[in-house]
matplotlib code that plots the C-alpha trace (Angstrom):
import matplotlib.pyplot as plt

x = [-10.9, -9.2, -11.6, -8.9, -9.5, -13.3, -13.9, -12.4, -14.8, -17.8, -16.8, -16.2, -19.7, -21.5, -19.6, -19.9, -23.7, -24.4, -22.2, -23.1, -26.7, -28.0, -28.7, -28.0, -27.5, -27.6, -25.2, -26.4, -24.4, -21.6, -21.5, -19.6, -21.0, -21.0, -22.1, -21.7, -25.3, -25.8, -28.3, -29.6, -30.1, -27.0, -23.4, -20.1, -17.0, -13.4, -10.2, -7.3, -3.7, -0.7, 2.7, 1.1, -2.4, -4.9, -8.6, -11.8, -14.8, -18.3, -21.4, -24.8, -28.0, -31.6, -33.2, -35.3, -32.3, -30.1, -32.8, -33.3, -29.5, -29.3, -32.2, -30.5, -27.2, -28.3, -31.7, -33.5, -36.0, -35.0, -37.6, -35.3, -31.7, -30.0, -26.5, -26.4, -27.4, -24.7, -22.2, -23.2, -22.8, -19.3, -18.4, -19.7, -17.7, -14.6, -15.2, -15.7, -12.6, -10.5, -11.6, -10.7, -7.4, -6.4, -7.3, -5.5, -2.5, -2.3, -2.1, 0.7, -1.3, -0.7, -2.5, -3.5, -7.1, -8.5, -11.3, -14.7, -17.0, -20.8, -23.2, -27.0, -30.1, -32.0, -29.8, -26.7, -23.4, -20.3, -17.1, -14.3, -11.1, -9.5, -8.9, -10.2, -13.4, -16.1, -17.7, -21.1, -22.5, -26.1, -27.0, -30.6, -32.5, -36.1, -35.5, -34.1, -31.0, -27.4, -24.9, -21.2, -18.9, -15.2, -12.8, -9.0, -6.6, -5.2]
y = [-45.6, -45.3, -44.5, -42.3, -39.9, -39.9, -39.7, -36.2, -34.9, -36.6, -35.2, -31.7, -31.7, -32.8, -30.3, -27.3, -27.8, -28.4, -25.5, -22.9, -23.9, -25.9, -28.7, -32.3, -34.7, -38.5, -40.2, -43.0, -45.7, -44.7, -46.2, -45.7, -43.1, -43.9, -40.6, -36.8, -35.8, -34.2, -35.6, -32.2, -28.6, -26.7, -28.0, -26.7, -28.4, -27.9, -29.4, -30.4, -31.2, -32.3, -34.1, -37.5, -37.2, -35.2, -35.1, -33.2, -33.0, -31.8, -31.2, -31.0, -29.8, -30.2, -26.8, -27.0, -27.9, -25.2, -22.5, -23.7, -23.7, -20.1, -19.0, -20.5, -19.0, -15.4, -15.2, -14.3, -16.4, -16.9, -18.2, -19.7, -20.5, -17.2, -15.7, -15.4, -19.1, -20.1, -18.0, -19.8, -23.2, -22.1, -21.1, -24.3, -26.3, -24.3, -24.8, -28.6, -29.0, -26.8, -29.0, -32.1, -30.6, -30.0, -33.5, -35.1, -32.9, -34.4, -37.8, -36.7, -35.9, -32.3, -30.6, -27.2, -26.3, -24.4, -21.9, -23.6, -23.5, -23.5, -25.0, -25.0, -26.1, -29.3, -32.2, -30.1, -32.0, -32.2, -32.9, -34.3, -33.7, -36.7, -40.3, -42.2, -43.8, -41.4, -42.2, -40.6, -40.5, -39.4, -37.4, -36.9, -34.7, -33.6, -30.6, -32.5, -34.3, -33.6, -35.7, -35.6, -36.8, -37.5, -38.5, -39.1, -40.4, -43.1]
z = [138.2, 141.6, 144.5, 146.0, 143.1, 143.3, 147.1, 147.5, 144.9, 146.6, 150.0, 148.4, 146.8, 150.0, 152.2, 149.8, 149.4, 153.0, 154.2, 151.5, 150.6, 153.6, 151.1, 152.1, 149.2, 149.3, 146.9, 144.6, 142.9, 140.5, 137.0, 133.8, 131.4, 127.7, 126.1, 126.5, 127.2, 130.6, 133.1, 134.1, 133.1, 134.1, 134.4, 135.6, 134.1, 135.2, 133.8, 135.9, 134.9, 136.9, 136.4, 136.9, 135.6, 133.6, 134.2, 134.4, 136.8, 136.2, 138.3, 136.8, 138.5, 137.5, 137.2, 140.3, 142.5, 141.0, 141.6, 145.2, 145.8, 144.4, 146.6, 149.7, 148.9, 148.1, 149.7, 146.5, 144.6, 140.9, 138.4, 135.7, 135.0, 134.1, 134.1, 137.9, 138.3, 135.8, 137.8, 141.0, 139.3, 138.2, 141.7, 143.2, 140.6, 141.6, 145.3, 144.9, 142.7, 145.1, 148.0, 146.2, 145.0, 148.7, 149.7, 146.7, 147.4, 150.9, 149.1, 146.9, 143.8, 142.7, 139.8, 138.5, 137.7, 134.8, 135.0, 135.1, 132.1, 132.6, 130.1, 130.4, 128.4, 127.8, 126.6, 126.6, 126.4, 128.6, 126.7, 128.9, 127.0, 128.5, 127.2, 130.2, 131.5, 132.6, 135.9, 136.8, 140.3, 141.0, 144.1, 145.3, 147.7, 148.1, 145.9, 142.9, 141.7, 140.7, 138.8, 139.2, 136.4, 136.8, 134.1, 134.5, 131.9, 134.2]

ax = plt.figure().add_subplot(projection="3d")
ax.plot(x, y, z, "-o")
ax.set_aspect("equal")
plt.show()
């Protein structure tokens, strides 16, 4: 997969979490993902389609990190993943994809975005509806981990 497609999502994630939740993530090494099982407890997934390509992007947080991000964003401590946490993950997914969309548009790649879907629970699955390789990138911080998945048809 072309790094020009991946880097805008990485910078979007790092920027959104640092700006909105005062959370600094450290990226790990990307690798191909072979199955649909999420590497965390709550995931946001968004589809993207344009004249030249079709793809999807997801961000998965472990429960502890999701709860801390929620607390930092709204100033209220939450005990478990609930509807409000899921809404926050959907908004974060939308902000990251929107940031990447703007950056990719500057490179000549235009696409529309669907409304994000949020899935939660232990061993939940993420189904990218695209016939392309899935790349997964881990991100770590003291509060927990997040995993980004990107899949494009080209």
